[in-house]
N, C-alpha and C positions, 0 to 999 in steps of 0.2 A: 862468184865474186862478191855478191851482196852479203852472203853469210860471213865471208872472211872479213869484209869491211866492218860488219856489225860486231864480230868477235873482237876485232882489233880495237874498235872504239870502246867496247865494254872493258877490255883489258886495260886500256889507257885510263879510263874513268876510275876503275878499281885501284889502279896504281896511284892515281892522284888522291883518292879518298884515303888510302893507306898512308901516303906521304903526309897528308894533312893531319891525320890522327896521331901518327908516330912523331911527326915534327912538332 
């Protein structure tokens, strides 16, 4: 569960970073 949580957070953080750069 910890690994999945970390992966989810990383994915969300990456999505935010992409959104900031693209936006």
